[in-house]
C-alpha positions as CSV (number, residue, x, y, z in Angstrom):
1,M,98.6,122.2,94.7
2,S,101.1,122.6,91.9
3,W,104.5,124.0,92.4
4,T,105.4,123.7,88.7
5,R,106.3,127.4,88.3
6,F,108.9,127.1,91.0
7,V,110.5,123.8,89.9
8,L,110.7,124.4,86.2
9,P,114.1,126.2,86.3
10,L,115.6,123.1,88.0
11,L,113.9,120.7,85.8
12,L,115.4,122.3,82.7
13,L,118.9,121.5,84.0
14,L,118.3,117.9,84.9
15,P,117.4,116.1,81.6
16,T,120.7,116.9,79.9
17,L,122.9,114.8,82.3
18,G,120.3,112.0,82.4
19,A,120.0,111.9,78.7
20,V,123.7,111.7,78.2
21,Y,123.9,108.6,80.4
22,L,120.7,107.0,79.0
23,L,121.4,107.6,75.3
24,A,125.0,106.5,75.7
25,Y,123.7,103.2,77.0
26,L,121.1,102.9,74.2
27,E,123.8,103.4,71.6
28,Q,125.3,100.1,72.8
29,L,122.0,98.1,72.4
30,T,121.2,95.9,69.4
31,P,117.8,96.5,67.8
32,A,116.4,93.4,69.5
33,Q,117.3,94.8,72.9
34,T,115.6,98.2,72.5
35,L,112.2,98.7,74.0
36,A,109.2,97.4,72.1
37,A,106.9,99.8,70.3
38,S,103.4,99.3,69.1
39,E,102.8,100.5,65.5
40,G,105.7,102.9,65.7
41,I,104.4,104.5,68.9
42,Y,105.9,104.2,72.4
43,R,103.0,103.9,74.9
44,V,104.4,105.5,78.1
45,G,102.9,105.5,81.6
46,V,103.7,108.3,84.0
47,I,102.5,109.7,87.4
48,D,102.2,113.3,88.4
49,S,105.5,114.3,90.0
50,P,107.9,117.2,89.5
51,S,110.6,114.7,88.8
52,I,108.6,112.7,86.3
53,Y,105.7,114.5,84.6
54,Q,103.5,117.5,85.2
55,L,101.3,119.9,83.2
56,D,101.7,123.6,83.8
57,D,98.9,126.2,83.7
58,N,99.1,126.2,79.9
59,D,98.8,122.4,79.7
60,R,102.4,122.1,78.6
61,A,104.2,119.0,79.8
62,H,107.4,119.2,81.8
63,G,109.5,116.9,84.0
64,F,112.8,115.2,84.2
65,E,111.6,111.8,83.1
66,Y,109.2,113.3,80.5
67,D,112.1,115.2,78.9
68,L,114.1,112.0,78.7
69,I,111.4,109.9,77.1
70,K,111.0,112.6,74.4
71,R,114.7,112.4,73.7
72,F,114.5,108.6,73.7
73,A,111.6,108.5,71.3
74,R,113.3,110.9,69.0
75,H,116.5,108.8,69.1
76,Q,114.5,105.7,68.1
77,N,112.4,107.6,65.5
78,K,109.2,106.8,67.3
79,A,106.1,108.8,68.1
80,L,105.1,109.1,71.8
81,R,101.8,108.5,73.5
82,V,101.9,109.6,77.2
83,M,99.3,108.3,79.6
84,S,99.1,109.7,83.1
85,Y,98.0,107.4,86.0
86,P,96.9,108.2,89.5
87,S,99.4,106.0,91.3
88,P,102.6,103.8,90.7
89,Q,100.4,100.8,91.4
90,A,98.1,101.7,88.4
91,V,101.1,102.1,86.1
92,I,102.5,98.7,87.1
93,Q,99.1,97.1,86.5
94,A,98.9,98.7,83.1
95,L,102.4,97.2,82.3
96,K,101.3,93.8,83.5
97,H,98.3,93.9,81.2
98,K,100.6,95.1,78.3
99,E,98.8,98.4,77.9
100,L,102.1,100.2,78.0
101,D,105.5,99.7,76.5
102,F,107.4,101.2,79.4
103,A,107.1,103.4,82.4
104,P,109.7,106.0,83.4
105,I,108.5,106.4,87.0
106,G,111.9,106.7,88.7
107,Y,111.7,103.1,89.9
108,Q,114.3,100.4,89.9
109,L,113.5,96.7,90.4
110,P,115.8,94.3,92.2
111,P,117.2,91.3,90.2
112,S,113.9,89.3,90.6
113,P,110.9,90.6,88.6
114,L,108.1,92.3,90.5
115,D,105.0,90.2,90.8
116,G,105.9,87.8,88.0
117,S,107.7,87.8,84.7
118,D,105.4,90.3,82.9
119,V,107.1,93.3,84.5
120,L,110.9,93.7,84.6
121,S,113.5,96.4,84.9
122,T,115.4,97.8,81.9
123,Q,119.2,97.9,82.4
124,A,119.3,101.6,81.5
125,K,120.2,102.7,85.0
126,Y,121.2,106.3,84.3
127,H,120.9,108.4,87.4
128,K,121.6,107.9,91.1
129,N,118.4,108.3,93.2
130,D,118.8,107.5,96.9
131,W,116.1,107.0,99.4
132,L,116.4,109.6,102.2
133,L,115.0,109.9,105.7
134,V,114.1,113.6,106.0
135,H,112.7,115.6,108.9
136,R,111.0,118.9,109.5
137,A,112.9,121.8,111.1
138,E,111.2,121.4,114.5
139,A,112.1,117.7,114.7
140,N,115.5,116.4,115.7
141,A,117.8,115.1,113.0
142,V,118.5,111.4,113.5
143,K,121.3,109.2,112.4
144,S,119.7,105.7,112.5
145,W,116.4,103.9,112.6
146,A,117.0,103.1,116.3
147,E,116.3,106.7,117.2
148,L,112.9,106.5,115.5
149,A,111.4,103.9,117.8
150,N,107.6,104.5,118.2
151,K,107.8,107.5,115.9
152,K,105.7,107.9,112.7
153,V,107.4,108.0,109.4
154,L,105.4,109.0,106.3
155,V,106.4,106.9,103.2
156,M,106.4,108.0,99.6
157,P,104.0,105.8,97.5
158,R,106.7,104.7,95.0
159,I,108.9,103.5,97.8
160,E,106.0,101.5,99.3
161,L,105.9,99.4,96.1
162,H,109.6,98.4,96.2
163,P,110.5,95.0,97.7
164,A,113.3,96.7,99.7
165,Y,110.6,98.5,101.6
166,Q,109.2,95.2,102.9
167,Q,112.6,94.4,104.2
168,L,112.7,97.7,106.0
169,L,109.4,96.9,107.7
170,Q,110.9,93.6,108.8
171,N,114.1,95.0,110.1
172,H,112.7,98.0,111.9
173,R,109.4,96.9,113.5
174,Q,109.8,99.6,116.2
175,V,109.2,102.4,113.6
176,L,105.6,103.4,112.8
177,F,105.8,103.5,109.0
178,H,102.7,105.3,107.6
179,T,101.6,104.9,104.0
180,T,99.3,107.2,102.1
181,S,97.0,107.1,99.1
182,E,98.0,110.7,98.2
183,S,98.9,110.8,94.5
184,D,100.6,114.2,94.6
185,E,104.1,113.4,95.7
186,E,104.8,117.0,96.7
187,A,102.1,116.6,99.3
188,I,104.4,114.2,101.2
189,I,107.0,117.0,101.7
190,A,104.2,119.5,102.4
191,A,102.9,117.3,105.2
192,L,106.2,117.6,107.0
193,S,106.4,121.3,106.4
194,L,102.9,121.7,107.9
195,G,103.8,119.7,110.9
196,E,101.5,116.7,110.2
197,F,104.5,114.4,110.4
198,D,108.0,114.9,111.8
199,Y,109.8,112.4,109.4
200,A,109.3,111.0,105.9
201,L,110.9,108.5,103.6
202,V,111.3,110.0,100.1
203,D,113.5,109.7,97.1
204,E,116.4,112.0,96.6
205,N,115.1,113.6,93.4
206,L,111.9,114.7,95.0
207,F,113.7,116.1,98.0
208,Q,116.1,118.1,95.9
209,L,113.4,119.5,93.6
210,T,111.3,120.8,96.5
211,Q,114.0,121.9,98.9
212,H,114.0,125.5,97.8
213,I,110.2,125.6,98.4
214,F,110.1,123.6,101.6
215,Y,113.4,124.9,102.9
216,D,112.5,123.9,106.4
217,I,112.9,120.2,105.5
218,G,116.3,118.6,106.2
219,K,118.0,115.3,105.5
220,S,118.7,113.0,108.4
221,F,120.4,110.0,106.6
222,T,120.5,107.9,103.4
223,V,118.4,104.8,103.7
224,L,119.2,103.0,100.4
225,T,121.4,103.8,97.4
226,Q,120.1,103.0,94.0
227,Q,119.7,104.3,90.5
228,R,116.7,105.3,88.5
229,A,115.6,102.9,85.7
230,W,112.6,102.4,83.5
231,L,110.1,99.6,83.8
232,T,109.1,97.8,80.6
233,S,106.5,95.2,79.7
234,N,107.8,91.8,78.6
235,R,106.0,91.9,75.2
236,Q,108.5,89.7,73.3
């Protein structure tokens, strides 16, 4: 189910601030440090998310990250080829196989590359995007993982990929983390609203963009503070 018509007013406000931070950083780069392009075209991988990329009923593209990549391509005088993938895993595989130049999927890598040296994080960390533990209205707000012993927590797919999530699994074995193959990130929030789960681990951007729709979802506590960044293929 698409909520594009509801989130568009918010999405129109977000890219400006992000673009200021991102383009200010890009102005400091030398030509050799900017992202690689193939034949004057940036090949960009995205996933369907209100904070990244979505098509409305008229097949017009919108999204916070999408608006940023348009500005970035214009700034670099490059054309843009956007390819949508069913999951973050699929985007990362495409990067590893050098089918993409970069992927603005709201994901930041730790200092060590993910799964080898073919995929790495850019340094354009332009917008804070915390991981949040959220709860539905009928569930009690909690202040720590200790209060979630033997309780199920639904995990957003992009978070599942991050090495920091593996550390969470190790540190909080008493929590029943539940992953999903659902590609529609809004469905994660919807599952809480419908009472299928009491708690979920999501990123701050998704929570904020859907809060006025799923107003019965509340924030329990911040799990991890990080910034958004773009993944890029090591094509040099």
